[in-house]
C-alpha positions as CSV (number, residue, x, y, z in Angstrom):
1,X,43.0,106.8,76.1
2,X,40.1,104.4,77.1
3,X,36.5,105.3,77.0
4,X,34.0,104.7,79.7
5,X,30.2,104.7,79.5
6,X,28.5,106.2,82.4
7,X,24.7,106.3,83.0
8,X,23.6,109.4,84.8
9,X,20.6,110.5,86.5
10,X,18.8,113.9,85.7
11,X,20.4,115.7,88.6
12,X,23.9,114.5,87.5
13,X,23.2,115.5,84.0
14,X,22.1,118.9,85.0
15,X,25.2,119.2,87.2
16,X,27.5,118.1,84.4
17,X,26.0,120.5,81.8
18,X,26.1,123.4,84.4
19,X,29.8,122.6,84.9
20,X,30.4,122.7,81.3
21,X,28.6,126.1,80.9
22,X,30.5,127.6,83.9
23,X,34.0,126.4,83.0
24,X,33.8,126.3,79.1
25,X,35.3,122.8,79.2
26,X,34.1,119.8,77.4
27,X,32.1,117.2,79.2
28,X,35.0,114.7,79.2
29,X,37.4,117.2,80.8
30,X,34.9,118.0,83.6
31,X,34.4,114.2,84.2
32,X,38.3,113.6,84.1
33,X,38.8,116.4,86.6
34,X,36.0,115.2,88.9
35,X,37.6,111.8,89.0
36,X,41.0,113.1,89.8
37,X,39.5,115.4,92.6
38,X,37.7,112.6,94.0
39,X,40.8,110.4,94.1
40,X,42.8,113.4,95.9
41,X,40.0,113.6,98.4
42,X,40.1,110.0,99.1
43,X,43.8,110.1,99.6
44,X,43.4,112.9,102.1
45,X,40.9,111.1,104.0
46,X,43.1,108.0,104.2
47,X,46.0,110.0,105.3
48,X,44.1,111.8,108.0
49,X,42.7,108.2,109.1
50,X,46.1,106.8,109.2
51,X,47.5,109.9,111.1
52,X,44.6,109.6,113.7
53,X,45.4,105.8,114.0
54,X,49.0,106.6,114.9
55,X,48.1,109.5,117.2
56,X,45.8,107.2,119.1
57,X,48.2,104.2,119.3
58,X,49.8,104.1,122.7
59,X,52.7,101.8,121.6
60,X,53.6,104.4,118.9
61,X,53.2,107.3,121.3
62,X,55.6,105.5,123.8
63,X,58.2,105.0,121.0
64,X,58.1,108.7,120.1
65,X,58.4,109.7,123.8
66,X,61.4,107.3,124.0
67,X,63.0,108.7,121.0
68,X,62.6,112.3,122.2
69,X,64.0,111.4,125.7
70,X,67.0,109.9,123.9
71,X,67.6,113.1,121.9
72,X,66.9,115.4,124.7
73,X,70.8,115.7,125.7
74,X,71.5,116.8,122.2
75,X,69.2,119.8,122.3
76,X,71.0,123.2,121.8
77,X,68.4,125.3,123.5
């Protein structure tokens, strides 16, 4: 496992110590969890942006409509 030195401001110090008190975890655990949570949030944001780009792409919407029209005769209901 690698080490990382981070300089924090007083507000971040306070928040980190508060999280340590609330969770009973070590400072390193709190920081690792925060980094993983930030990565997860960034991935969700990226997925939402990509979905919006597809939703708003007229060429892609036309392809989806054409595929749906091709499959329409196969519908059972």
